[in-house]
C-alpha positions in Angstrom: 0.0 0.0 0.0 2.9 2.4 0.7 4.1 2.0 -2.9 0.7 2.9 -4.2 0.5 6.0 -2.0 4.0 7.1 -3.1 3.0 6.7 -6.8 -0.2 8.7 -6.2 1.8 11.4 -4.5 4.3 11.5 -7.3 1.4 11.8 -9.8 0.0 14.8 -7.8 3.3 16.5 -7.6 4.0 16.1 -11.3 1.1 14.8 -13.4 3.2 14.9 -16.6 5.9 12.6 -15.2 6.1 9.4 -17.4 8.2 7.4 -15.0 5.6 7.5 -12.2 2.9 6.8 -14.7 4.6 3.8 -16.1 5.3 2.5 -12.6 1.7 3.0 -11.6 0.8 1.0 -14.7 3.1 -1.8 -13.7 1.7 -1.7 -10.2 -1.9 -1.8 -11.5 -1.1 -4.7 -13.8 0.3 -6.8 -11.0 -2.8 -6.0 -9.0 -5.1 -7.2 -11.7 -6.4 -3.9 -12.9 -5.9 -4.6 -16.6 -7.8 -1.5 -18.0 -6.0 0.9 -15.6 -2.7 -0.7 -16.3 -3.1 -0.5 -20.1 -4.3 3.1 -19.8 -1.3 4.2 -17.7 1.3 2.3 -19.7 -0.2 3.6 -23.0 -0.2 7.2 -21.7 3.3 7.0 -20.5 4.5 5.6 -23.8 2.5 8.2 -25.8 4.0 11.0 -23.8 7.5 9.8 -24.1 8.1 7.2 -26.8 11.9 7.2 -26.1 11.4 6.1 -22.5 12.6 2.5 -22.3 10.6 1.6 -19.2 7.4 2.9 -20.7 8.1 1.1 -24.1 9.1 -2.2 -22.6 6.5 -2.3 -19.9 3.8 -1.6 -22.5 5.2 -4.2 -24.9 5.4 -6.9 -22.3 1.9 -6.0 -21.1 0.6 -6.6 -24.6 2.7 -9.8 -25.0 1.4 -11.2 -21.7 -2.1 -10.7 -23.2 -1.1 -12.4 -26.5 -1.3 -9.2 -28.4 1.8 -9.6 -30.5 1.0 -7.0 -33.2 0.3 -4.3 -30.6 3.6 -5.2 -28.8 5.6 -5.2 -32.0 4.1 -1.8 -32.9 5.3 -0.4 -29.6 8.8 -1.9 -30.0 9.2 -0.6 -33.6 8.1 2.9 -32.6 10.6 2.9 -29.7 13.4 1.7 -32.0 12.6 4.4 -34.5 13.4 7.0 -31.8 16.2 5.2 -30.0 18.2 3.3 -32.7 20.9 2.3 -30.2 18.2 0.0 -28.6 18.8 -2.3 -31.5 21.5 -3.9 -29.4 19.6 -4.0 -26.1 18.9 -7.6 -25.0 15.7 -6.6 -23.3 14.4 -5.0 -26.5 15.4 -8.0 -28.6 13.7 -10.4 -26.1 10.5 -8.4 -26.3 10.7 -8.3 -30.1 11.1 -12.0 -30.4 8.3 -12.7 -28.0 6.0 -10.3 -29.9 7.0 -11.8 -33.3 6.2 -15.3 -32.1 2.6 -14.2 -31.5 2.4 -12.4 -34.8 3.6 -15.5 -36.6 1.3 -17.8 -34.7 -1.8 -15.6 -35.3 -1.1 -14.7 -38.9 -3.4 -16.3 -41.5 -2.3 -14.1 -44.5 1.0 -12.7 -45.8 -0.4 -9.2 -45.1 -0.4 -9.9 -41.4 3.3 -10.7 -41.6 4.2 -7.3 -42.9 5.4 -5.9 -39.6 8.0 -8.6 -39.5 9.3 -7.6 -43.0 9.5 -3.9 -42.1 11.4 -4.5 -38.9 14.7 -2.4 -38.6 16.0 -4.9 -36.0 18.7 -7.4 -36.8 17.3 -10.9 -37.7 
């Protein structure tokens, strides 16, 4: 409960802070508040697409819910702004996990297009 109170205080002190927003999203996710978590993580990422915590937390949130395309979209947007993340093991792990769901769920070649456009090393 102390962590939640601290996050809420941080949000009051600086409502534009993306780190506290992403952390609150992670906290909500662990507590089972899927809608609240997705909203916080999405807002944190939309406000600062170069924030690795916001990008990876949102990507893994989507992966955990078997939403590979949504996760891959987040990863590719992050990479577009932070090209050095191409060599980050955490980013690559999220990418491969997201791609596995895209491949599994694809029924047409068009659905595989995000994999073809990926700037990440194969």
